[in-house]
Every structure is written in C-alpha cells, then in structure tokens.
BAFI-3210 file (N, C-alpha, C; in Angstrom, 3 decimals, decimal comma, padded with zeros to 6 digits):
// residues 218
n [1|2|3|4|5|6|7|8|9|10|11|12|13|14|15|16|17|18|19|20|21|22|23|24|25|26|27|28|29|30|31|32|33|34|35|36|37|38|39|40|41|42|43|44|45|46|47|48|49|50|51|52|53|54|55|56|57|58|59|60|61|62|63|64|65|66|67|68|69|70|71|72|73|74|75|76|77|78|79|80|81|82|83|84|85|86|87|88|89|90|91|92|93|94|95|96|97|98|99|100|101|102|103|104|105|106|107|108|109|110|111|112|113|114|115|116|117|118|119|120|121|122|123|124|125|126|127|128|129|130|131|132|133|134|135|136|137|138|139|140|141|142|143|144|145|146|147|148|149|150|151|152|153|154|155|156|157|158|159|160|161|162|163|164|165|166|167|168|169|170|171|172|173|174|175|176|177|178|179|180|181|182|183|184|185|186|187|188|189|190|191|192|193|194|195|196|197|198|199|200|201|202|203|204|205|206|207|208|209|210|211|212|213|214|215|216|217|218]
n.u [032,225|029,195|028,811|026,535|024,375|024,470|023,815|021,081|019,945|021,589|021,054|018,346|018,442|019,782|017,863|015,810|017,006|017,242|014,534|013,845|015,416|014,404|011,770|012,252|013,284|011,050|009,290|010,734|010,681|007,946|007,509|008,931|007,318|005,142|006,098|008,183|011,601|013,463|012,204|010,215|007,560|004,350|004,574|004,184|002,248|000,906|-000,183|-002,024|-003,775|-004,858|-006,035|-008,056|-009,737|-010,388|-011,802|-014,040|-015,193|-015,716|-017,660|-019,687|-020,392|-020,788|-018,864|-016,244|-013,070|-009,632|-006,569|-003,154|-000,362|003,070|006,200|009,664|011,483|013,975|015,601|017,535|019,555|020,298|021,320|023,484|025,079|025,430|025,743|024,632|023,980|023,333|021,157|019,422|019,010|017,522|015,218|014,350|013,903|011,807|009,918|009,509|008,263|005,844|004,825|004,055|001,637|000,092|-002,388|-005,623|-006,762|-005,472|-002,915|000,479|002,717|005,459|005,873|007,637|011,001|011,292|008,734|005,787|002,866|-000,238|-002,951|-006,160|-008,779|-012,196|-011,704|-012,294|-012,300|-011,431|-010,173|-008,176|-006,627|-005,650|-004,115|-002,204|-000,859|000,137|001,903|003,814|004,811|005,860|008,004|009,550|010,262|011,803|014,753|016,615|018,383|021,641|025,205|028,134|026,341|022,888|020,433|018,528|015,378|012,622|009,145|006,795|003,264|000,414|-003,123|-006,128|-009,633|-012,027|-014,444|-017,807|-018,204|-015,494|-012,745|-009,907|-007,689|-008,485|-008,664|-006,010|-004,745|-005,670|-004,592|-001,950|-001,828|-002,351|-000,049|001,942|001,193|001,747|004,535|005,188|004,438|006,539|007,729|007,999|005,314|001,719|-001,006|-004,306|-006,765|-010,037|-012,648|-014,907|-017,142|-017,352|-015,845|-013,383|-010,196|-007,027|-003,954|-001,271|001,342|004,605|005,530|003,258|000,829|-001,967|-002,900|-005,180|-006,020|-007,752|-006,956|-006,411|-007,791|-009,815]
n.v [-059,275|-057,744|-054,453|-052,930|-054,327|-053,918|-051,287|-050,606|-051,874|-050,580|-047,889|-047,903|-048,592|-046,359|-044,350|-045,262|-044,978|-042,223|-041,511|-042,733|-041,299|-038,722|-039,128|-039,818|-037,420|-035,784|-036,940|-036,426|-033,653|-033,193|-034,324|-032,567|-030,346|-031,077|-031,922|-030,554|-030,619|-030,642|-031,038|-032,870|-032,278|-031,061|-028,919|-025,362|-024,747|-027,204|-027,370|-025,253|-026,187|-028,421|-027,051|-025,647|-027,814|-028,700|-026,514|-026,576|-028,980|-028,256|-026,254|-027,704|-029,688|-028,241|-028,017|-027,182|-025,557|-025,115|-023,248|-023,293|-021,182|-021,376|-020,254|-020,523|-019,224|-016,776|-018,005|-017,138|-016,277|-018,712|-019,992|-018,259|-018,596|-021,387|-022,410|-023,084|-025,743|-026,801|-025,218|-026,205|-028,711|-028,079|-027,160|-029,574|-031,043|-029,630|-030,049|-032,743|-032,633|-031,442|-033,440|-035,348|-034,408|-034,817|-036,524|-038,135|-036,330|-033,995|-031,856|-031,020|-028,414|-026,812|-023,504|-021,457|-020,182|-020,267|-020,663|-022,412|-024,454|-025,746|-027,694|-028,075|-029,874|-030,011|-028,731|-026,604|-023,264|-023,511|-026,055|-025,596|-023,746|-025,347|-027,251|-025,567|-024,597|-026,998|-027,705|-025,611|-026,072|-028,662|-028,255|-026,529|-028,220|-030,197|-030,161|-029,781|-032,606|-032,540|-033,007|-031,525|-030,550|-030,283|-028,227|-025,788|-024,342|-022,207|-021,719|-019,541|-019,287|-018,872|-018,842|-019,477|-019,678|-020,838|-018,604|-017,575|-017,008|-016,887|-017,233|-019,112|-017,393|-015,357|-016,745|-017,555|-015,094|-014,139|-016,017|-015,396|-012,806|-013,395|-014,919|-012,946|-011,348|-013,055|-013,119|-010,446|-010,371|-011,314|-013,618|-017,250|-017,715|-017,946|-017,119|-016,066|-015,263|-013,801|-016,017|-018,321|-018,627|-016,185|-015,701|-014,002|-012,890|-014,334|-014,323|-016,257|-016,405|-017,720|-017,432|-016,577|-018,352|-018,138|-015,764|-013,705|-011,960|-009,526|-008,190|-008,834|-008,759|-009,845]
n.w [-053,690|-054,583|-053,934|-054,194|-053,324|-050,633|-050,155|-050,097|-047,687|-045,773|-046,205|-045,586|-042,886|-041,852|-042,344|-040,652|-038,159|-038,037|-037,931|-035,510|-033,687|-034,036|-033,194|-030,503|-029,578|-029,898|-028,048|-025,701|-025,700|-025,454|-022,979|-021,336|-021,601|-020,152|-017,661|-015,140|-015,526|-013,439|-010,907|-011,415|-011,149|-012,332|-015,190|-015,895|-018,012|-018,284|-015,740|-015,785|-017,682|-016,320|-014,220|-015,540|-016,289|-013,687|-012,739|-014,400|-013,519|-010,894|-011,138|-012,412|-010,586|-008,337|-006,273|-003,917|-004,653|-004,440|-004,708|-003,952|-003,748|-003,476|-002,278|-002,201|000,405|000,159|-001,817|-003,599|-001,915|-000,795|-003,048|-003,522|-001,218|-000,799|-003,345|-006,732|-007,314|-004,843|-004,346|-006,332|-005,275|-003,025|-004,324|-005,519|-003,178|-001,979|-003,946|-003,551|-001,014|-001,780|-003,433|-001,616|-000,812|-002,966|-004,974|-005,259|-007,019|-006,338|-007,423|-008,030|-008,984|-010,638|-011,174|-011,701|-011,154|-008,273|-007,459|-006,717|-007,132|-005,906|-006,675|-005,503|-005,543|-004,355|-001,967|000,669|002,236|004,955|004,939|003,020|004,370|006,477|005,046|003,874|006,155|007,177|005,101|005,210|007,785|007,510|005,811|007,345|009,395|008,233|007,031|003,964|003,053|002,820|002,301|003,743|005,592|006,360|004,702|006,033|005,333|004,507|003,558|001,990|001,791|-000,187|-000,388|-002,273|-002,719|-005,002|-006,323|-007,112|-010,565|-011,069|-013,292|-014,484|-014,450|-012,682|-010,261|-009,956|-009,785|-007,325|-005,616|-005,966|-004,957|-002,279|-001,700|-001,950|000,191|002,305|002,065|002,597|005,205|006,567|005,680|005,835|006,344|006,108|004,046|002,976|000,433|000,382|001,186|-000,533|001,018|002,196|004,434|006,434|005,168|006,062|007,875|008,795|010,990|011,717|014,392|015,620|015,605|015,619|014,778|013,195|010,250|008,412|006,230|003,629|000,456|-002,373]
ca.u [030,805|028,636|028,447|025,222|023,409|024,542|023,414|019,679|019,686|022,263|020,307|017,095|018,775|020,038|016,585|015,106|017,682|016,859|013,163|013,773|016,007|013,474|010,661|012,694|013,354|009,705|008,765|011,414|010,177|006,590|007,594|009,342|006,197|004,195|006,778|009,346|012,678|014,233|011,461|009,259|006,182|003,744|005,046|003,147|001,134|000,157|-000,949|-003,137|-004,738|-005,544|-006,860|-009,269|-010,591|-010,868|-012,811|-015,244|-015,855|-016,220|-018,914|-020,690|-020,773|-020,973|-017,920|-015,195|-011,779|-008,638|-005,210|-002,106|000,905|004,163|007,450|010,806|011,998|015,400|016,314|018,744|020,577|020,743|022,208|024,706|025,906|025,761|025,918|023,380|023,641|022,608|019,849|018,617|018,646|016,432|014,028|013,897|013,439|010,477|009,049|009,141|007,263|004,567|004,319|003,428|000,265|-000,631|-003,262|-007,082|-007,067|-004,528|-001,778|001,524|003,378|006,477|005,472|008,777|012,236|011,103|007,318|005,117|001,405|-000,953|-004,366|-006,848|-010,220|-012,969|-011,105|-012,867|-011,428|-010,818|-009,251|-007,035|-005,790|-004,933|-003,099|-001,146|-000,116|000,900|003,005|004,869|005,386|006,661|009,292|010,303|010,739|012,559|015,746|017,088|019,515|022,853|026,459|028,216|025,281|021,577|020,077|017,213|014,770|011,211|008,347|005,596|002,204|-000,811|-004,241|-007,346|-010,732|-012,828|-015,641|-018,705|-017,736|-014,045|-012,073|-008,626|-006,792|-008,934|-008,285|-004,540|-004,365|-005,952|-003,595|-000,683|-001,923|-002,209|001,359|002,670|000,859|002,544|005,940|005,280|004,243|007,824|008,082|007,608|003,954|000,642|-002,062|-005,341|-007,700|-011,362|-013,187|-016,204|-018,191|-017,368|-015,012|-012,310|-008,854|-006,230|-002,512|-000,716|002,803|005,196|005,630|001,936|000,072|-003,383|-003,198|-006,071|-006,019|-008,731|-006,406|-006,235|-009,003|-009,601]
ca.v [-059,073|-056,531|-053,540|-052,324|-055,034|-053,439|-049,911|-050,492|-052,079|-049,584|-046,661|-048,090|-048,534|-044,975|-043,609|-045,686|-044,369|-040,815|-041,446|-043,069|-040,203|-037,640|-039,467|-039,729|-036,010|-035,243|-037,420|-035,711|-032,279|-033,238|-034,590|-031,320|-029,415|-031,571|-032,091|-029,794|-031,611|-030,648|-031,550|-033,899|-031,804|-030,498|-027,637|-024,314|-024,899|-028,413|-027,075|-024,423|-027,073|-029,159|-026,124|-025,451|-029,024|-028,732|-025,484|-027,070|-029,972|-027,572|-025,624|-028,696|-030,446|-027,292|-028,354|-026,170|-025,781|-024,160|-023,235|-022,785|-020,751|-021,464|-019,667|-020,807|-017,999|-016,465|-019,007|-016,503|-016,287|-020,077|-020,214|-017,493|-019,080|-022,794|-022,746|-023,380|-027,157|-027,003|-024,593|-027,156|-029,806|-027,543|-027,168|-030,924|-031,427|-029,072|-030,772|-033,982|-032,289|-031,231|-034,684|-036,026|-033,914|-035,081|-037,663|-037,870|-035,101|-032,917|-031,829|-030,057|-027,905|-025,775|-022,465|-020,585|-020,556|-020,679|-020,623|-023,677|-024,409|-026,977|-027,645|-028,840|-030,032|-030,415|-028,129|-025,305|-022,303|-024,060|-027,147|-025,022|-023,167|-026,431|-027,814|-024,577|-024,579|-028,261|-027,614|-024,727|-026,718|-029,824|-027,773|-025,988|-029,304|-031,215|-029,523|-030,509|-033,406|-032,456|-033,183|-032,026|-030,019|-030,092|-026,838|-025,415|-023,281|-022,015|-021,327|-018,733|-019,909|-018,122|-019,717|-018,850|-020,637|-020,366|-017,839|-017,554|-016,190|-016,996|-018,050|-019,602|-016,264|-014,659|-017,560|-017,534|-013,737|-014,012|-016,846|-014,642|-011,711|-014,001|-015,255|-011,714|-010,961|-013,899|-012,694|-009,178|-010,593|-011,698|-014,936|-018,406|-017,357|-018,445|-016,152|-016,430|-014,283|-014,013|-017,308|-018,347|-018,467|-014,835|-015,593|-013,011|-013,368|-014,592|-014,446|-017,043|-016,259|-018,843|-017,201|-016,240|-019,280|-017,988|-014,410|-013,610|-010,635|-009,363|-007,134|-009,283|-008,876|-010,452]
ca.w [-053,406|-055,189|-052,834|-054,418|-052,489|-049,241|-050,061|-049,746|-046,258|-044,953|-046,316|-044,844|-041,453|-041,516|-042,288|-039,468|-037,010|-038,036|-037,465|-034,093|-032,941|-034,100|-032,336|-029,133|-029,210|-029,747|-026,784|-024,620|-025,679|-024,933|-021,543|-020,716|-021,619|-019,129|-016,374|-014,883|-015,538|-012,185|-009,764|-011,830|-010,957|-013,532|-015,643|-015,779|-018,990|-017,922|-014,539|-016,148|-018,380|-015,306|-013,487|-016,345|-016,102|-012,324|-012,604|-015,054|-012,623|-009,705|-011,513|-012,764|-009,400|-007,242|-005,190|-003,728|-005,313|-003,910|-005,262|-003,140|-004,301|-002,476|-002,736|-001,329|000,906|000,023|-002,643|-004,199|-000,876|-000,690|-004,214|-003,365|-000,127|-000,956|-004,754|-007,504|-007,241|-003,573|-004,554|-007,091|-004,337|-002,214|-005,166|-005,601|-001,890|-001,789|-004,858|-002,836|-000,012|-002,430|-003,949|-000,514|-000,706|-004,227|-004,985|-005,199|-007,800|-005,980|-008,341|-007,678|-010,179|-010,505|-012,120|-012,025|-010,494|-006,864|-007,207|-006,922|-006,969|-005,528|-007,090|-004,448|-005,786|-003,177|-000,747|001,017|002,845|006,182|004,579|002,353|005,421|007,177|004,149|003,717|007,383|007,271|004,154|005,764|008,968|007,080|005,286|008,458|010,259|007,468|006,185|002,784|003,511|002,018|003,014|005,116|006,464|005,810|004,492|006,541|004,583|004,797|002,395|002,196|001,062|-000,388|-000,779|-002,764|-003,002|-006,126|-006,032|-008,285|-011,662|-011,251|-014,270|-014,000|-014,201|-011,482|-009,134|-009,824|-009,340|-005,901|-004,942|-006,055|-003,980|-000,953|-001,550|-001,695|001,551|003,196|002,001|003,300|006,629|007,135|005,182|006,681|006,722|005,257|003,921|002,003|000,005|000,893|000,806|-001,200|001,999|002,728|005,643|006,233|004,833|007,243|007,755|009,883|011,140|012,441|015,833|016,153|014,770|015,658|014,411|012,042|009,697|007,334|005,382|002,245|-000,291|-003,641]
c.u [030,378|028,175|027,096|024,167|023,370|023,944|021,981|019,436|020,376|021,529|018,987|017,335|019,052|018,771|015,810|015,688|017,310|015,441|013,043|014,341|015,057|012,263|011,000|012,784|012,037|009,095|009,406|010,915|008,783|006,585|008,016|008,212|005,169|004,820|007,989|010,547|013,447|013,494|010,507|007,814|005,640|004,417|003,861|001,992|000,277|-000,718|-002,176|-004,205|-005,553|-006,448|-008,148|-010,221|-011,201|-011,959|-014,124|-015,951|-016,448|-017,544|-020,036|-021,263|-021,025|-020,137|-016,845|-013,901|-010,814|-007,322|-004,253|-000,920|001,932|005,464|008,548|011,442|013,523|016,169|017,585|019,876|021,146|021,698|023,521|025,643|026,376|026,133|024,653|023,016|022,874|021,222|018,883|018,139|017,521|015,115|013,466|013,324|012,021|009,473|008,593|008,123|005,848|003,955|003,637|001,960|-000,546|-001,443|-004,722|-007,389|-006,165|-003,294|-000,805|002,246|004,488|006,166|006,626|009,985|012,000|009,640|006,613|003,639|000,856|-002,417|-005,123|-008,340|-010,932|-012,474|-011,685|-011,842|-010,691|-009,815|-008,017|-006,060|-004,985|-003,844|-001,890|-000,250|000,719|002,072|004,141|005,574|006,278|007,977|010,151|010,949|011,578|013,552|016,112|018,356|020,690|024,067|027,372|027,070|023,974|021,261|018,653|016,665|013,281|010,481|007,232|004,517|000,992|-001,916|-005,407|-008,351|-011,614|-014,097|-016,526|-018,203|-016,236|-013,699|-010,692|-007,750|-007,175|-008,502|-006,752|-004,084|-004,573|-004,977|-002,246|-000,695|-001,746|-000,746|002,173|002,412|001,624|003,999|006,122|005,091|005,520|008,323|007,815|006,204|002,975|-000,461|-003,090|-006,172|-009,056|-011,936|-014,506|-017,324|-018,288|-016,589|-013,926|-011,008|-008,068|-004,755|-002,024|000,802|003,353|005,181|004,273|000,910|-001,430|-003,828|-004,058|-006,074|-007,020|-008,252|-006,273|-007,611|-008,763|-009,280]
c.v [-057,729|-055,599|-052,898|-053,026|-054,539|-052,024|-049,756|-050,734|-051,032|-048,264|-046,761|-048,020|-047,110|-044,115|-043,983|-045,063|-042,894|-040,630|-041,720|-041,940|-039,035|-037,909|-039,380|-038,279|-035,361|-035,702|-036,679|-034,294|-032,225|-033,467|-033,354|-030,328|-029,810|-031,530|-031,178|-030,775|-031,688|-031,345|-032,700|-033,503|-031,354|-029,200|-026,683|-024,524|-026,089|-028,153|-026,224|-025,231|-027,849|-028,301|-025,841|-026,602|-029,046|-027,662|-025,902|-028,057|-029,278|-026,863|-026,603|-029,411|-029,560|-027,691|-027,333|-026,548|-024,714|-024,329|-022,645|-022,333|-020,841|-020,982|-020,006|-019,482|-017,913|-017,521|-018,406|-016,511|-017,699|-020,421|-019,486|-018,068|-020,518|-023,204|-023,211|-024,845|-027,469|-026,371|-025,529|-028,321|-029,353|-027,556|-028,591|-031,456|-030,903|-029,711|-032,092|-033,764|-032,078|-032,525|-035,508|-035,627|-034,238|-036,374|-037,284|-036,552|-033,943|-033,006|-030,718|-029,665|-026,928|-024,737|-021,592|-021,045|-021,077|-020,703|-021,934|-023,488|-025,760|-026,766|-028,608|-028,921|-030,443|-029,789|-026,765|-024,418|-022,862|-025,170|-026,610|-024,398|-024,249|-027,038|-026,856|-024,585|-025,869|-028,260|-026,797|-025,381|-027,900|-029,395|-027,252|-027,093|-030,345|-030,513|-030,416|-031,268|-033,403|-032,678|-032,013|-031,591|-029,915|-028,605|-026,624|-024,287|-023,236|-021,670|-020,372|-019,278|-018,980|-019,023|-018,896|-019,948|-020,030|-019,671|-017,829|-016,567|-016,229|-017,770|-018,394|-018,428|-015,513|-015,443|-017,500|-016,165|-013,611|-014,890|-016,132|-013,486|-012,236|-014,379|-014,003|-011,182|-011,755|-013,518|-011,363|-009,307|-011,036|-013,067|-016,018|-018,185|-017,926|-017,405|-016,615|-015,223|-014,644|-015,292|-017,216|-018,195|-017,070|-014,667|-014,596|-013,669|-013,562|-014,622|-015,196|-016,883|-017,393|-018,619|-016,849|-017,064|-018,984|-016,538|-014,385|-012,148|-010,596|-008,343|-007,541|-009,373|-009,530|-009,408]
c.w [-053,998|-054,059|-053,008|-053,588|-051,051|-049,088|-049,586|-048,253|-045,399|-044,993|-045,526|-043,335|-041,013|-041,395|-041,044|-038,212|-036,898|-037,513|-035,994|-033,256|-032,878|-033,174|-030,848|-028,684|-029,034|-028,412|-025,600|-024,494|-025,082|-023,425|-020,780|-020,621|-020,502|-017,770|-016,274|-014,737|-014,224|-011,047|-010,140|-011,632|-012,304|-013,911|-015,685|-016,738|-018,682|-016,705|-014,911|-016,906|-017,335|-014,451|-014,241|-016,202|-014,693|-012,106|-013,263|-014,147|-011,400|-009,982|-011,735|-011,538|-008,185|-006,026|-005,070|-004,450|-004,797|-004,660|-004,219|-004,022|-003,203|-003,100|-001,733|-000,903|000,695|-000,747|-003,206|-003,178|-000,696|-001,850|-004,028|-002,327|-000,383|-002,381|-005,410|-007,380|-005,929|-003,678|-005,314|-006,188|-003,453|-003,041|-005,316|-004,295|-001,630|-002,745|-004,245|-001,760|-000,589|-002,958|-002,853|-000,331|-001,950|-004,099|-004,813|-005,867|-007,472|-006,874|-007,972|-008,938|-009,770|-011,610|-012,537|-011,200|-009,087|-006,477|-007,621|-006,701|-006,621|-005,894|-006,159|-004,727|-004,509|-001,881|-000,504|001,752|004,086|005,864|003,892|003,374|006,129|006,319|004,006|004,989|007,542|006,320|004,699|006,930|008,565|006,532|006,426|009,305|009,537|006,553|005,010|003,159|002,549|002,912|002,757|006,028|005,682|005,691|005,022|005,668|004,957|003,490|002,893|001,281|001,004|-000,901|-001,291|-003,075|-004,077|-005,661|-007,268|-009,334|-011,906|-012,517|-013,741|-013,605|-012,940|-010,224|-008,871|-009,337|-007,832|-005,080|-004,905|-005,059|-002,563|-000,682|-001,260|-000,278|002,563|003,227|002,766|004,772|007,314|006,736|006,236|007,208|005,709|005,231|002,910|001,634|000,552|000,332|000,069|-000,261|002,594|004,018|005,358|005,751|006,139|006,899|008,987|009,883|011,966|013,952|016,472|015,361|014,756|015,306|013,149|011,577|008,551|006,344|003,937|001,601|-001,616|-004,714]
res [m|n|q|s|y|l|l|v|p|v|a|g|l|s|a|m|l|v|i|l|v|y|a|a|r|r|r|a|r|a|a|r|e|v|r|d|p|l|t|g|l|l|a|g|d|a|f|r|t|q|l|g|h|a|l|d|r|s|r|r|k|a|t|p|l|a|v|l|f|a|d|i|d|r|l|a|a|i|n|g|f|y|g|n|e|s|g|d|s|v|l|r|h|f|g|g|q|l|r|k|l|s|g|d|g|t|m|a|a|r|l|g|e|d|q|f|a|l|l|l|p|g|t|d|h|a|a|a|r|g|i|a|q|r|l|a|a|s|v|r|g|a|p|c|p|l|q|p|d|a|i|s|y|t|v|s|v|g|a|a|v|v|q|p|g|d|d|a|e|a|l|l|r|r|a|d|v|a|l|k|t|a|k|l|a|g|r|d|s|v|a|a|s|k|s|i|e|g|a|p|a|w|v|t|l|r|r|r|p|h|v|i|s|a|t|v|s|h]
***
C-alpha cells in the first residue's frame, strides 16, 4: 500500500486534535476567569463586571443596591490544625451557604482566599442587615460536615448600601470598612456602613444581637 495516501488524513487528524485541545484550554481558561474553581462562585473580575451592571440598573430605576463582604474567621488556624484540604472543604461549604442566598439577581463571589461577596439588587439598609445576620447565623448553626468530626466555624460580615454618587469602588471600599469593623468587634459579627437613608451604622455581635453602634462611617 502506498503510504503517501495515509499522510494527508493523518496530518489532518493531528491538526484537528491540536485545534480541539487549544479550544478546550481556552474554554477552561475563560471558565476560570468567570468562576472560582474551588467554590464555583463568581470570580473577582466577573463579580465587578456584574456590580457595574447592577449599579447602572440601580441608578436608572432608582432602586436600592447592597453589597455584603464576608470573611471566614481564622481560616489560617483551620488550615494549620486540620490541614489545607479540610480548609478547602470549609471554603466550599461556605460557598454553598452563599449559593442558598443567590437568585433573583443576587450573586455570590469569592474575591480572595477567605473573602467572599454577595451582590444584592433591590436591597435597602434594613434588608441588607437581615440577610447579613441570617448568613452569619446559618454558618454558625451548620458546621462543615467532615469525617471524623465536623468543623465548626464562623464568619464576619460587612454590608454597604449604595449612596448617591457611588461608583463601584466607593461601594466596595465601604463594604470592606464594614467588614473590618465586624472583625475588630470580635469576629462572628455583622457590621454596616452608613445607609443611603442616613440611618446610623450598626454592629451586631453574636452574644449581643441588638447592640447598635454608630461608630462606622463611610
């Protein structure tokens, strides 16, 4: 048999395989840019894109918009005591808790190692506070189910509601300040920056669920 007849189809098949592999890698890379591979939540850049769209809609329709920042308390200690794989399980578990709050425009994202965000269109100061408190309580009451022992952990949550003139970075900065306030309050806490309605900032502690503080500003 003349082997030259086999060269063209074999070469064509090889080229097609190269193209398919390249396309698959591009799709995988694009997926990683949109979704965090560990938790399946939105990645940071994708979250900021969605936040920009949400801000545009909020301005156009004159509706409220809130952002929650959440941080897993003492994740480094969890990694050190239980191991990094168990720490990853905690991250995935918390991602699942956030996904329960997603829907109707609400979007959850992982922004960094232990920092997460929740985008809440149509959510005012009071509603943001309630969601933040429910999130902290749901984590507190549902340890990460691992063998032989489940891992109990807590989160700190900071909330910010869009104010006139806010751009995305201003809103995120105030959510970050609120998160740091919650951490300084002793962790397992919830805090918020000043609301669009001019209500005072607040800090909610686990052991004092009705304590209000006006110490956080934008």
